[in-house]
BAMILUM-866698 format. One record per residue: y, z, x of N, C-alpha, C in turn; chain; residue in one letter; residue number from 1. Coordinates in pm, 1 decimal, decimal comma, padded with zeros to 6 digits, m for minus. Atoms other than C-alpha are relative to their C-alpha. Layout:
! residues N
<drenkol n_py="Y" n_pz="Z" n_px="X" ca_py="Y" ca_pz="Z" ca_px="X" c_py="Y" c_pz="Z" c_px="X" ch="A" aa="A" i="NUM"/>
...
! end
This chain:
! residues 125
<drenkol n_py="m00066,7" n_pz="m00102,2" n_px="m00066,5" ca_py="m00069,3" ca_pz="m00753,4" ca_px="m01334,2" c_py="m00029,3" c_pz="m00023,1" c_px="00159,1" ch="A" aa="M" i="1"/>
<drenkol n_py="00005,2" n_pz="00021,3" n_px="m00150,0" ca_py="m00017,1" ca_pz="m00754,9" ca_px="m00949,1" c_py="00008,8" c_pz="00136,2" c_px="00070,9" ch="A" aa="K" i="2"/>
<drenkol n_py="00030,7" n_pz="m00116,9" n_px="m00070,4" ca_py="m00121,1" ca_pz="m00479,1" ca_px="m00712,5" c_py="00033,4" c_pz="m00023,1" c_px="00152,9" ch="A" aa="V" i="3"/>
<drenkol n_py="m00031,2" n_pz="00025,7" n_px="m00143,6" ca_py="00052,9" ca_pz="m00454,0" ca_px="m00365,9" c_py="m00097,7" c_pz="00113,9" c_px="00083,9" ch="A" aa="Y" i="4"/>
<drenkol n_py="00094,1" n_pz="m00088,5" n_px="m00091,1" ca_py="m00190,9" ca_pz="m00308,0" ca_px="m00100,7" c_py="00084,1" c_pz="00057,7" c_px="00116,1" ch="A" aa="L" i="5"/>
<drenkol n_py="m00085,9" n_pz="m00057,2" n_px="m00086,4" ca_py="00021,4" ca_pz="m00073,5" ca_px="00075,9" c_py="m00076,1" c_pz="00110,3" c_px="00105,4" ch="A" aa="C" i="6"/>
<drenkol n_py="00075,1" n_pz="m00092,4" n_px="m00098,3" ca_py="m00091,8" ca_pz="00097,5" ca_px="00405,9" c_py="00035,4" c_pz="m00048,9" c_px="00154,5" ch="A" aa="G" i="7"/>
<drenkol n_py="m00051,3" n_pz="00011,3" n_px="m00130,2" ca_py="m00027,2" ca_pz="00111,2" ca_px="00780,6" c_py="m00042,7" c_pz="m00144,3" c_px="00047,8" ch="A" aa="G" i="8"/>
<drenkol n_py="00023,9" n_pz="00112,9" n_px="m00081,8" ca_py="m00039,8" ca_pz="m00215,3" ca_px="01000,3" c_py="00050,7" c_pz="00012,5" c_px="00149,4" ch="A" aa="I" i="9"/>
<drenkol n_py="m00048,6" n_pz="m00007,0" n_px="m00144,9" ca_py="00175,8" ca_pz="m00160,7" ca_px="01301,0" c_py="m00085,8" c_pz="00077,4" c_px="00089,5" ch="A" aa="N" i="10"/>
<drenkol n_py="00061,6" n_pz="m00061,6" n_px="m00088,5" ca_py="m00021,3" ca_pz="m00060,8" ca_px="01590,7" c_py="m00157,3" c_pz="00030,5" c_px="m00029,0" ch="A" aa="G" i="11"/>
<drenkol n_py="00140,8" n_pz="m00027,7" n_px="00034,3" ca_py="m00361,5" ca_pz="m00066,4" ca_px="01416,1" c_py="m00083,7" c_pz="m00141,4" c_px="00030,0" ch="A" aa="L" i="12"/>
<drenkol n_py="00088,2" n_pz="00126,0" n_px="m00042,0" ca_py="m00667,9" ca_pz="m00287,9" ca_px="01490,0" c_py="m00025,2" c_pz="m00079,2" c_px="m00141,3" ch="A" aa="S" i="13"/>
<drenkol n_py="00027,3" n_pz="00085,5" n_px="00107,7" ca_py="m00772,4" ca_pz="m00571,6" ca_px="01255,8" c_py="m00082,5" c_pz="00091,0" c_px="m00096,4" ch="A" aa="D" i="14"/>
<drenkol n_py="00107,2" n_pz="m00066,4" n_px="00103,7" ca_py="m01055,1" ca_pz="m00337,9" ca_px="01118,1" c_py="00084,5" c_pz="00095,1" c_px="m00073,6" ch="A" aa="D" i="15"/>
<drenkol n_py="m00088,8" n_pz="m00103,7" n_px="00070,1" ca_py="m00801,3" ca_pz="m00060,7" ca_px="01040,4" c_py="00095,2" c_pz="m00046,6" c_px="m00115,0" ch="A" aa="R" i="16"/>
<drenkol n_py="m00089,6" n_pz="00069,1" n_px="00075,8" ca_py="m00564,2" ca_pz="m00309,9" ca_px="00869,9" c_py="m00085,2" c_pz="m00047,0" c_px="m00124,3" ch="A" aa="C" i="17"/>
<drenkol n_py="00060,0" n_pz="00095,8" n_px="00090,3" ca_py="m00816,4" ca_pz="m00515,6" ca_px="00675,4" c_py="m00109,7" c_pz="00044,1" c_px="m00083,4" ch="A" aa="N" i="18"/>
<drenkol n_py="00114,0" n_pz="m00040,9" n_px="00070,9" ca_py="m01127,5" ca_pz="m00345,8" ca_px="00587,2" c_py="00015,5" c_pz="00059,0" c_px="m00133,1" ch="A" aa="T" i="19"/>
<drenkol n_py="m00020,7" n_pz="m00047,0" n_px="00137,2" ca_py="m01004,9" ca_pz="m00124,9" ca_px="00308,6" c_py="00078,7" c_pz="m00091,3" c_px="m00085,9" ch="A" aa="W" i="20"/>
<drenkol n_py="m00060,3" n_pz="00085,0" n_px="00077,9" ca_py="m00773,2" ca_pz="m00402,2" ca_px="00183,0" c_py="m00104,3" c_pz="m00109,4" c_px="m00061,5" ch="A" aa="R" i="21"/>
<drenkol n_py="00114,4" n_pz="00094,8" n_px="00058,4" ca_py="m01075,4" ca_pz="m00647,5" ca_px="00158,1" c_py="m00088,8" c_pz="00068,5" c_px="m00104,8" ch="A" aa="E" i="22"/>
<drenkol n_py="00081,6" n_pz="m00092,2" n_px="00081,4" ca_py="m01279,8" ca_pz="m00366,3" ca_px="m00001,5" c_py="00069,8" c_pz="m00012,7" c_px="m00145,8" ch="A" aa="Y" i="23"/>
<drenkol n_py="m00087,3" n_pz="m00028,2" n_px="00128,9" ca_py="m00996,6" ca_pz="m00313,9" ca_px="m00262,9" c_py="00007,3" c_pz="m00129,8" c_px="m00079,2" ch="A" aa="A" i="24"/>
<drenkol n_py="m00010,2" n_pz="00133,0" n_px="00069,5" ca_py="m00955,2" ca_pz="m00691,5" ca_px="m00322,1" c_py="m00121,0" c_pz="m00028,2" c_px="m00090,3" ch="A" aa="I" i="25"/>
<drenkol n_py="00112,7" n_pz="00039,5" n_px="00052,7" ca_py="m01304,6" ca_pz="m00729,1" ca_px="m00409,5" c_py="m00021,1" c_pz="00082,5" c_px="m00140,0" ch="A" aa="Q" i="26"/>
<drenkol n_py="00021,4" n_pz="m00104,6" n_px="00104,5" ca_py="m01304,9" ca_pz="m00425,5" ca_px="m00665,3" c_py="00112,9" c_pz="00004,0" c_px="m00105,2" ch="A" aa="R" i="27"/>
<drenkol n_py="m00102,0" n_pz="m00023,8" n_px="00096,8" ca_py="m00953,9" ca_pz="m00438,8" ca_px="m00823,4" c_py="m00012,0" c_pz="m00125,2" c_px="m00109,0" ch="A" aa="L" i="28"/>
<drenkol n_py="00006,6" n_pz="00112,8" n_px="00096,9" ca_py="m00950,3" ca_pz="m00649,4" ca_px="m01155,3" c_py="00129,7" c_pz="m00071,5" c_px="m00011,9" ch="A" aa="H" i="29"/>
<drenkol n_py="m00132,6" n_pz="00066,5" n_px="00030,7" ca_py="m00609,2" ca_pz="m00781,7" ca_px="m01105,4" c_py="00052,4" c_pz="m00074,2" c_px="00133,6" ch="A" aa="H" i="30"/>
<drenkol n_py="m00041,7" n_pz="00082,4" n_px="m00113,8" ca_py="m00428,6" ca_pz="m01006,1" ca_px="m00861,5" c_py="00064,1" c_pz="00101,5" c_px="00103,0" ch="A" aa="E" i="31"/>
<drenkol n_py="m00028,1" n_pz="m00093,2" n_px="m00093,2" ca_py="m00353,9" ca_pz="m00846,6" ca_px="m00538,1" c_py="00100,6" c_pz="m00054,6" c_px="00096,1" ch="A" aa="T" i="32"/>
<drenkol n_py="m00103,8" n_pz="00068,3" n_px="m00089,5" ca_py="m00051,3" ca_pz="m00891,7" ca_px="m00292,7" c_py="m00040,8" c_pz="00073,0" c_px="00147,3" ch="A" aa="I" i="33"/>
<drenkol n_py="00040,7" n_pz="m00049,6" n_px="m00141,4" ca_py="m00184,0" ca_pz="m00841,7" ca_px="00075,0" c_py="00104,6" c_pz="m00033,2" c_px="00119,2" ch="A" aa="N" i="34"/>
<drenkol n_py="m00093,5" n_pz="00011,2" n_px="m00094,8" ca_py="00086,4" ca_pz="m00786,6" ca_px="00337,2" c_py="m00052,6" c_pz="m00070,9" c_px="00141,6" ch="A" aa="P" i="35"/>
<drenkol n_py="00089,1" n_pz="00053,4" n_px="m00134,8" ca_py="m00176,7" ca_pz="m00885,5" ca_px="00620,9" c_py="00019,9" c_pz="m00151,1" c_px="m00000,7" ch="A" aa="M" i="36"/>
<drenkol n_py="m00023,9" n_pz="00134,3" n_px="m00012,6" ca_py="m00108,6" ca_pz="m01246,2" ca_px="00520,2" c_py="00105,0" c_pz="m00051,7" c_px="00091,0" ch="A" aa="R" i="37"/>
<drenkol n_py="m00103,2" n_pz="00006,8" n_px="m00097,7" ca_py="00192,3" ca_pz="m01207,5" ca_px="00740,6" c_py="m00005,3" c_pz="00091,0" c_px="00110,4" ch="A" aa="R" i="38"/>
<drenkol n_py="00037,4" n_pz="m00088,4" n_px="m00107,1" ca_py="00059,9" ca_pz="m01052,7" ca_px="01044,9" c_py="00099,7" c_pz="m00014,9" c_px="00106,1" ch="A" aa="D" i="39"/>
<drenkol n_py="m00103,3" n_pz="00007,9" n_px="m00116,7" ca_py="00343,1" ca_pz="m00974,9" ca_px="01288,1" c_py="m00041,1" c_pz="00098,5" c_px="00103,4" ch="A" aa="Y" i="40"/>
<drenkol n_py="00040,3" n_pz="m00082,2" n_px="m00122,3" ca_py="00138,3" ca_pz="m00742,1" ca_px="01517,9" c_py="00031,4" c_pz="m00074,4" c_px="00116,6" ch="A" aa="R" i="41"/>
<drenkol n_py="m00018,5" n_pz="00048,5" n_px="m00130,7" ca_py="00250,2" ca_pz="m00782,6" ca_px="01866,7" c_py="00136,3" c_pz="m00069,6" c_px="00018,4" ch="A" aa="G" i="42"/>
<drenkol n_py="m00141,5" n_pz="00058,5" n_px="m00006,9" ca_py="00592,1" ca_pz="m00943,3" ca_px="01772,3" c_py="00092,5" c_pz="00071,4" c_px="m00107,6" ch="A" aa="V" i="43"/>
<drenkol n_py="m00084,3" n_pz="m00082,0" n_px="00109,9" ca_py="00743,6" ca_pz="m00676,6" ca_px="01551,1" c_py="00131,0" c_pz="00010,0" c_px="00031,8" ch="A" aa="E" i="44"/>
<drenkol n_py="m00145,8" n_pz="m00011,0" n_px="m00047,2" ca_py="01066,8" ca_pz="m00638,5" ca_px="01753,7" c_py="00077,8" c_pz="m00120,4" c_px="m00030,1" ch="A" aa="D" i="45"/>
<drenkol n_py="m00056,4" n_pz="00138,1" n_px="00017,5" ca_py="01138,2" ca_pz="m01018,4" ca_px="01720,2" c_py="00006,0" c_pz="m00026,4" c_px="m00154,7" ch="A" aa="Q" i="46"/>
<drenkol n_py="00024,8" n_pz="00031,8" n_px="00133,8" ca_py="01042,0" ca_pz="m01005,3" ca_px="01345,9" c_py="00047,1" c_pz="00095,0" c_px="m00107,3" ch="A" aa="S" i="47"/>
<drenkol n_py="m00043,5" n_pz="m00113,1" n_px="00080,6" ca_py="01213,3" ca_pz="m00702,2" ca_px="01199,1" c_py="00034,0" c_pz="m00050,1" c_px="m00145,7" ch="A" aa="V" i="48"/>
<drenkol n_py="m00030,9" n_pz="00051,1" n_px="00127,3" ca_py="01384,7" ca_pz="m00878,6" ca_px="00927,4" c_py="m00100,9" c_pz="m00052,5" c_px="m00088,8" ch="A" aa="A" i="49"/>
<drenkol n_py="00108,1" n_pz="00066,5" n_px="00081,2" ca_py="01102,2" ca_pz="m01096,5" ca_px="00823,2" c_py="m00092,1" c_pz="00105,6" c_px="m00058,1" ch="A" aa="A" i="50"/>
<drenkol n_py="00088,5" n_pz="m00116,3" n_px="00040,1" ca_py="00881,8" ca_pz="m00785,4" ca_px="00808,0" c_py="00046,0" c_pz="00058,2" c_px="m00127,4" ch="A" aa="I" i="51"/>
<drenkol n_py="m00046,3" n_pz="m00084,9" n_px="00112,1" ca_py="01085,5" ca_pz="m00584,9" ca_px="00582,2" c_py="00050,9" c_pz="m00082,6" c_px="m00103,6" ch="A" aa="I" i="52"/>
<drenkol n_py="m00025,8" n_pz="00091,7" n_px="00134,7" ca_py="01236,5" ca_pz="m00866,8" ca_px="00356,4" c_py="m00142,2" c_pz="m00047,0" c_px="m00066,9" ch="A" aa="D" i="53"/>
<drenkol n_py="00119,0" n_pz="00060,1" n_px="00049,0" ca_py="00880,4" ca_pz="m00995,9" ca_px="00321,2" c_py="m00060,6" c_pz="00103,5" c_px="m00091,5" ch="A" aa="G" i="54"/>
<drenkol n_py="00053,8" n_pz="m00113,5" n_px="00080,4" ca_py="00743,3" ca_pz="m00651,3" ca_px="00214,3" c_py="00066,1" c_pz="00040,1" c_px="m00107,0" ch="A" aa="D" i="55"/>
<drenkol n_py="m00068,0" n_pz="m00012,8" n_px="00119,0" ca_py="01026,0" ca_pz="m00587,0" ca_px="m00016,5" c_py="m00011,2" c_pz="m00091,6" c_px="m00115,4" ch="A" aa="K" i="56"/>
<drenkol n_py="00025,7" n_pz="00098,5" n_px="00090,1" ca_py="00981,3" ca_pz="m00908,9" ca_px="m00187,7" c_py="m00143,5" c_pz="00015,3" c_px="m00072,7" ch="A" aa="M" i="57"/>
<drenkol n_py="00115,0" n_pz="m00029,9" n_px="00050,2" ca_py="00617,8" ca_pz="m00839,6" ca_px="m00228,6" c_py="m00011,1" c_pz="00120,8" c_px="m00099,5" ch="A" aa="D" i="58"/>
<drenkol n_py="00003,1" n_pz="m00113,0" n_px="00080,3" ca_py="00674,1" ca_pz="m00493,9" ca_px="m00371,9" c_py="00099,0" c_pz="m00040,2" c_px="m00126,4" ch="A" aa="I" i="59"/>
<drenkol n_py="m00072,5" n_pz="00028,7" n_px="00112,9" ca_py="00936,4" ca_pz="m00624,4" ca_px="m00616,1" c_py="m00086,8" c_pz="m00097,6" c_px="m00085,3" ch="A" aa="D" i="60"/>
<drenkol n_py="00092,7" n_pz="00086,9" n_px="00078,3" ca_py="00663,2" ca_pz="m00888,7" ca_px="m00728,8" c_py="m00106,6" c_pz="00063,5" c_px="m00053,2" ch="A" aa="A" i="61"/>
<drenkol n_py="00132,5" n_pz="m00088,6" n_px="00037,8" ca_py="00408,5" ca_pz="m00617,0" ca_px="m00781,4" c_py="00034,6" c_pz="00085,6" c_px="m00120,1" ch="A" aa="S" i="62"/>
<drenkol n_py="m00004,2" n_pz="m00086,1" n_px="00116,8" ca_py="00351,6" ca_pz="m00395,7" ca_px="m01081,8" c_py="m00036,6" c_pz="00154,2" c_px="00056,8" ch="A" aa="D" i="63"/>
<drenkol n_py="00050,9" n_pz="m00129,0" n_px="m00047,4" ca_py="00157,1" ca_pz="m00116,1" ca_px="m00890,4" c_py="m00022,5" c_pz="m00017,6" c_px="00131,4" ch="A" aa="V" i="64"/>
<drenkol n_py="00024,3" n_pz="m00002,6" n_px="m00146,8" ca_py="00122,2" ca_pz="00000,7" ca_px="m00536,4" c_py="m00161,3" c_pz="00080,6" c_px="00004,6" ch="A" aa="L" i="65"/>
<drenkol n_py="00089,9" n_pz="m00070,8" n_px="m00056,1" ca_py="m00223,2" ca_pz="00103,4" ca_px="m00402,8" c_py="00012,8" c_pz="00023,9" c_px="00134,3" ch="A" aa="L" i="66"/>
<drenkol n_py="m00042,4" n_pz="m00064,0" n_px="m00118,0" ca_py="m00161,0" ca_pz="00325,0" ca_px="m00118,0" c_py="m00092,4" c_pz="00047,9" c_px="00096,8" ch="A" aa="V" i="67"/>
<drenkol n_py="00086,0" n_pz="m00057,5" n_px="m00102,3" ca_py="m00363,9" ca_pz="00381,4" ca_px="00188,5" c_py="00081,8" c_pz="00097,6" c_px="00086,0" ch="A" aa="N" i="68"/>
<drenkol n_py="m00075,5" n_pz="m00094,7" n_px="m00070,6" ca_py="m00198,8" ca_pz="00717,3" ca_px="00307,8" c_py="m00100,1" c_pz="00067,0" c_px="00080,3" ch="A" aa="A" i="69"/>
<drenkol n_py="00108,4" n_pz="m00077,7" n_px="m00068,5" ca_py="m00500,9" ca_pz="00836,9" ca_px="00518,7" c_py="00058,2" c_pz="00042,5" c_px="00126,6" ch="A" aa="T" i="70"/>
<drenkol n_py="m00048,0" n_pz="m00034,4" n_px="m00135,2" ca_py="m00283,5" ca_pz="00835,9" ca_px="00835,9" c_py="00156,5" c_pz="m00009,5" c_px="m00029,1" ch="A" aa="R" i="71"/>
<drenkol n_py="m00138,5" n_pz="00010,4" n_px="00014,7" ca_py="00092,7" ca_pz="00871,2" ca_px="00872,4" c_py="00055,7" c_pz="m00135,1" c_px="00051,5" ch="A" aa="P" i="72"/>
<drenkol n_py="m00058,3" n_pz="00138,8" n_px="m00030,6" ca_py="00293,8" ca_pz="00544,2" ca_px="00876,4" c_py="00149,6" c_pz="m00003,1" c_px="m00054,2" ch="A" aa="S" i="73"/>
<drenkol n_py="m00144,3" n_pz="00011,5" n_px="00055,4" ca_py="00670,1" ca_pz="00519,0" ca_px="00859,6" c_py="00015,1" c_pz="m00107,8" c_px="m00116,7" ch="A" aa="W" i="74"/>
<drenkol n_py="m00027,2" n_pz="00124,8" n_px="00097,1" ca_py="00652,7" ca_pz="00179,1" ca_px="00690,1" c_py="m00060,8" c_pz="00025,0" c_px="m00128,2" ch="A" aa="G" i="75"/>
<drenkol n_py="00068,7" n_pz="m00035,7" n_px="00126,6" ca_py="00395,9" ca_pz="00296,6" ca_px="00423,2" c_py="00086,9" c_pz="00090,5" c_px="m00076,8" ch="A" aa="T" i="76"/>
<drenkol n_py="m00074,5" n_pz="m00104,7" n_px="00074,8" ca_py="00618,0" ca_pz="00602,1" ca_px="00336,4" c_py="00129,2" c_pz="m00069,9" c_px="m00063,1" ch="A" aa="A" i="77"/>
<drenkol n_py="m00119,0" n_pz="00072,1" n_px="00057,8" ca_py="00928,6" ca_pz="00371,6" ca_px="00310,3" c_py="m00033,9" c_pz="m00091,4" c_px="m00113,0" ch="A" aa="M" i="78"/>
<drenkol n_py="00030,6" n_pz="00107,8" n_px="00112,4" ca_py="00738,5" ca_pz="00118,1" ca_px="00095,5" c_py="m00013,0" c_pz="00083,0" c_px="m00138,2" ch="A" aa="E" i="79"/>
<drenkol n_py="00046,9" n_pz="m00091,4" n_px="00113,6" ca_py="00618,3" ca_pz="00412,0" ca_px="m00133,5" c_py="00146,9" c_pz="00040,0" c_px="m00067,1" ch="A" aa="V" i="80"/>
<drenkol n_py="m00133,1" n_pz="m00054,9" n_px="00057,6" ca_py="00999,3" ca_pz="00537,9" ca_px="m00180,2" c_py="00067,8" c_pz="m00129,6" c_px="m00055,3" ch="A" aa="L" i="81"/>
<drenkol n_py="m00055,9" n_pz="00125,8" n_px="00054,6" ca_py="01116,3" ca_pz="00170,8" ca_px="m00220,5" c_py="m00046,6" c_pz="m00033,9" c_px="m00129,1" ch="A" aa="Y" i="82"/>
<drenkol n_py="00072,3" n_pz="00025,9" n_px="00141,6" ca_py="00859,0" ca_pz="00106,9" ca_px="m00498,5" c_py="00049,4" c_pz="00101,5" c_px="m00109,4" ch="A" aa="A" i="83"/>
<drenkol n_py="m00033,1" n_pz="m00115,8" n_px="00094,0" ca_py="00934,4" ca_pz="00438,8" ca_px="m00666,5" c_py="00135,9" c_pz="m00018,5" c_px="m00050,4" ch="A" aa="W" i="84"/>
<drenkol n_py="m00127,6" n_pz="00033,8" n_px="00037,0" ca_py="01302,0" ca_pz="00362,6" ca_px="m00670,9" c_py="00020,8" c_pz="m00120,6" c_px="m00099,8" ch="A" aa="E" i="85"/>
<drenkol n_py="m00002,2" n_pz="00119,6" n_px="00093,3" ca_py="01220,3" ca_pz="00046,4" ca_px="m00865,1" c_py="m00083,8" c_pz="00021,8" c_px="m00122,9" ch="A" aa="R" i="86"/>
<drenkol n_py="00100,5" n_pz="m00022,8" n_px="00111,9" ca_py="00992,0" ca_pz="00211,9" ca_px="m01122,1" c_py="m00130,1" c_pz="m00039,9" c_px="00015,2" ch="A" aa="G" i="87"/>
<drenkol n_py="00137,1" n_pz="00031,2" n_px="m00017,4" ca_py="00668,3" ca_pz="00116,3" ca_px="m00974,7" c_py="m00093,4" c_pz="00119,0" c_px="00027,6" ch="A" aa="K" i="88"/>
<drenkol n_py="00099,8" n_pz="m00109,5" n_px="m00018,7" ca_py="00367,1" ca_pz="00334,9" ca_px="m01000,7" c_py="m00073,8" c_pz="m00028,1" c_px="00139,3" ch="A" aa="S" i="89"/>
<drenkol n_py="00074,0" n_pz="m00001,5" n_px="m00117,6" ca_py="00197,8" ca_pz="00431,0" ca_px="m00679,3" c_py="m00125,5" c_pz="00091,5" c_px="m00002,6" ch="A" aa="C" i="90"/>
<drenkol n_py="00131,0" n_pz="m00061,5" n_px="m00001,1" ca_py="m00172,6" ca_pz="00541,6" ca_px="m00652,7" c_py="m00046,9" c_pz="00001,7" c_px="00149,4" ch="A" aa="Y" i="91"/>
<drenkol n_py="00030,0" n_pz="m00003,8" n_px="m00146,3" ca_py="m00262,6" ca_pz="00671,2" ca_px="m00312,1" c_py="m00137,6" c_pz="00061,7" c_px="00026,0" ch="A" aa="A" i="92"/>
<drenkol n_py="00102,1" n_pz="m00062,5" n_px="m00059,2" ca_py="m00559,7" ca_pz="00766,4" ca_px="m00108,9" c_py="00051,7" c_pz="00076,4" c_px="00105,9" ch="A" aa="V" i="93"/>
<drenkol n_py="m00062,5" n_pz="m00056,8" n_px="m00118,1" ca_py="m00480,8" ca_pz="01037,3" ca_px="00135,8" c_py="m00113,6" c_pz="00111,1" c_px="00033,4" ch="A" aa="A" i="94"/>
<drenkol n_py="00095,1" n_pz="m00113,9" n_px="m00042,1" ca_py="m00662,1" ca_pz="01323,4" ca_px="00337,4" c_py="00029,8" c_pz="00123,4" c_px="m00047,0" ch="A" aa="G" i="95"/>
<drenkol n_py="m00021,6" n_pz="m00140,3" n_px="00061,9" ca_py="m00656,3" ca_pz="01699,6" ca_px="00302,3" c_py="00150,5" c_pz="00055,3" c_px="00007,7" ch="A" aa="D" i="96"/>
<drenkol n_py="m00154,4" n_pz="m00034,7" n_px="m00001,5" ca_py="m00284,1" ca_pz="01747,6" ca_px="00407,2" c_py="00076,4" c_pz="m00112,8" c_px="m00056,6" ch="A" aa="R" i="97"/>
<drenkol n_py="m00075,9" n_pz="00098,6" n_px="00070,4" ca_py="m00074,7" ca_pz="01576,1" ca_px="00166,0" c_py="00167,7" c_pz="00044,3" c_px="00004,4" ch="A" aa="I" i="98"/>
<drenkol n_py="m00134,6" n_pz="m00010,5" n_px="m00006,4" ca_py="00305,4" ca_pz="01557,3" ca_px="00216,9" c_py="00066,0" c_pz="00033,2" c_px="m00142,2" ch="A" aa="S" i="99"/>
<drenkol n_py="m00084,3" n_pz="m00010,6" n_px="00124,5" ca_py="00527,4" ca_pz="01698,0" ca_px="m00075,3" c_py="00067,5" c_pz="m00131,4" c_px="m00043,9" ch="A" aa="P" i="100"/>
<drenkol n_py="m00056,9" n_pz="00118,1" n_px="00029,3" ca_py="00704,4" ca_pz="01366,6" ca_px="m00044,6" c_py="m00089,7" c_pz="m00116,3" c_px="m00071,1" ch="A" aa="W" i="101"/>
<drenkol n_py="00107,1" n_pz="00079,9" n_px="00047,6" ca_py="00389,1" ca_pz="01164,2" ca_px="m00113,3" c_py="m00039,8" c_pz="00037,7" c_px="m00141,3" ch="A" aa="L" i="102"/>
<drenkol n_py="00037,6" n_pz="m00068,2" n_px="00128,5" ca_py="00291,9" ca_pz="01408,1" ca_px="m00408,2" c_py="00112,3" c_pz="m00054,9" c_px="m00091,3" ch="A" aa="R" i="103"/>
<drenkol n_py="m00115,7" n_pz="00011,7" n_px="00091,2" ca_py="00636,4" ca_pz="01360,6" ca_px="m00553,8" c_py="00016,9" c_pz="m00153,4" c_px="m00051,1" ch="A" aa="Y" i="104"/>
<drenkol n_py="m00031,9" n_pz="00129,1" n_px="00037,9" ca_py="00652,6" ca_pz="00981,4" ca_px="m00536,3" c_py="m00128,4" c_pz="m00086,2" c_px="m00053,6" ch="A" aa="H" i="105"/>
<drenkol n_py="00125,8" n_pz="00068,9" n_px="00050,7" ca_py="00282,4" ca_pz="00895,2" ca_px="m00639,5" c_py="m00033,3" c_pz="00050,7" c_px="m00138,8" ch="A" aa="C" i="106"/>
<drenkol n_py="00069,1" n_pz="m00018,6" n_px="00137,1" ca_py="00143,3" ca_pz="00879,2" ca_px="m00989,5" c_py="m00117,0" c_pz="00085,7" c_px="00008,2" ch="A" aa="K" i="107"/>
<drenkol n_py="00133,5" n_pz="m00084,3" n_px="m00021,1" ca_py="m00186,2" ca_pz="01014,1" ca_px="m00861,0" c_py="m00035,5" c_pz="m00019,6" c_px="00145,5" ch="A" aa="A" i="108"/>
<drenkol n_py="00052,2" n_pz="m00013,1" n_px="m00140,9" ca_py="m00343,9" ca_pz="01100,9" ca_px="m00528,6" c_py="m00157,2" c_pz="00029,9" c_px="00002,5" ch="A" aa="I" i="109"/>
<drenkol n_py="00140,4" n_pz="m00017,1" n_px="00000,6" ca_py="m00716,3" ca_pz="01065,6" ca_px="m00455,6" c_py="m00044,5" c_pz="00003,6" c_px="00146,2" ch="A" aa="F" i="110"/>
<drenkol n_py="00070,5" n_pz="m00019,4" n_px="m00141,8" ca_py="m00947,5" ca_pz="01166,5" ca_px="m00169,5" c_py="m00088,2" c_pz="m00126,7" c_px="00031,7" ch="A" aa="A" i="111"/>
<drenkol n_py="00097,4" n_pz="00099,8" n_px="m00012,5" ca_py="m01169,3" ca_pz="00854,3" ca_px="m00227,1" c_py="00063,3" c_pz="m00132,5" c_px="m00041,8" ch="A" aa="D" i="112"/>
<drenkol n_py="m00042,7" n_pz="00137,4" n_px="00038,6" ca_py="m01062,6" ca_pz="00473,0" ca_px="m00228,2" c_py="m00047,8" c_pz="m00033,7" c_px="m00134,6" ch="A" aa="L" i="113"/>
<drenkol n_py="00064,2" n_pz="00038,2" n_px="00116,5" ca_py="m01303,7" ca_pz="00413,1" ca_px="m00505,2" c_py="00055,3" c_pz="00071,6" c_px="m00114,1" ch="A" aa="N" i="114"/>
<drenkol n_py="m00066,3" n_pz="m00080,9" n_px="00100,4" ca_py="m01134,1" ca_pz="00684,4" ca_px="m00724,0" c_py="00146,1" c_pz="m00089,8" c_px="m00030,2" ch="A" aa="D" i="115"/>
<drenkol n_py="m00126,3" n_pz="00059,0" n_px="00008,7" ca_py="m00798,9" ca_pz="00523,1" ca_px="m00655,5" c_py="m00021,7" c_pz="m00134,6" c_px="m00067,4" ch="A" aa="A" i="116"/>
<drenkol n_py="00007,7" n_pz="00133,3" n_px="00052,2" ca_py="m00911,2" ca_pz="00167,5" ca_px="m00736,0" c_py="m00034,1" c_pz="00007,2" c_px="m00150,9" ch="A" aa="I" i="117"/>
<drenkol n_py="00033,4" n_pz="m00007,5" n_px="00144,0" ca_py="m01082,8" ca_pz="00272,7" ca_px="m01058,1" c_py="00123,8" c_pz="00037,2" c_px="m00079,3" ch="A" aa="R" i="118"/>
<drenkol n_py="m00133,5" n_pz="m00030,5" n_px="00071,2" ca_py="m00743,0" ca_pz="00448,5" ca_px="m01159,2" c_py="00080,2" c_pz="m00116,6" c_px="m00019,6" ch="A" aa="A" i="119"/>
<drenkol n_py="m00082,8" n_pz="00115,3" n_px="00008,1" ca_py="m00558,5" ca_pz="00137,9" ca_px="m01084,3" c_py="m00052,2" c_pz="m00088,6" c_px="m00099,8" ch="A" aa="V" i="120"/>
<drenkol n_py="00072,5" n_pz="00087,4" n_px="00091,9" ca_py="m00801,6" ca_pz="m00071,4" ca_px="m01280,3" c_py="00014,3" c_pz="00046,6" c_px="m00154,3" ch="A" aa="N" i="121"/>
<drenkol n_py="m00010,4" n_pz="m00059,0" n_px="00119,5" ca_py="m00779,9" ca_pz="00158,7" ca_px="m01575,5" c_py="00145,8" c_pz="00003,5" c_px="m00065,4" ch="A" aa="E" i="122"/>
<drenkol n_py="m00143,6" n_pz="m00006,1" n_px="00039,5" ca_py="m00407,0" ca_pz="00206,4" ca_px="m01575,0" c_py="00076,2" c_pz="m00146,7" c_px="m00039,1" ch="A" aa="V" i="123"/>
<drenkol n_py="m00054,0" n_pz="00130,9" n_px="00022,3" ca_py="m00319,1" ca_pz="m00173,0" ca_px="m01575,6" c_py="m00080,3" c_pz="m00094,3" c_px="m00077,1" ch="A" aa="V" i="124"/>
<drenkol n_py="00057,7" n_pz="00074,2" n_px="00077,8" ca_py="m00561,8" ca_pz="m00291,1" ca_px="m01818,7" c_py="00090,6" c_pz="m00084,2" c_px="m00104,3" ch="A" aa="R" i="125"/>
! end
């Protein structure tokens, strides 16, 4: 099973992009797909197609999405919808105010990353 690590990148620091992903990679019992291996920060406008095509290919190759939705992100929202339309299950971590759109398109939403990781590990056994 492959888990796509979905979450904000554009305009975020290395720490905000990588820390939660590295933490999840260490704890998930499955292969992960990390979009940060293609880091286009700073050249987004020159790399639009490469970013979107690469992310879509990664989502198509995944079985499940682990979604960091703790802050609004256009790209994250679109990736969740893209995955849902292809029958992929999304497990999200989010804050107190959760959009009805996120609730609708996610299998489960958690307040804590550890709980989301545990759910993904249990579901894709």
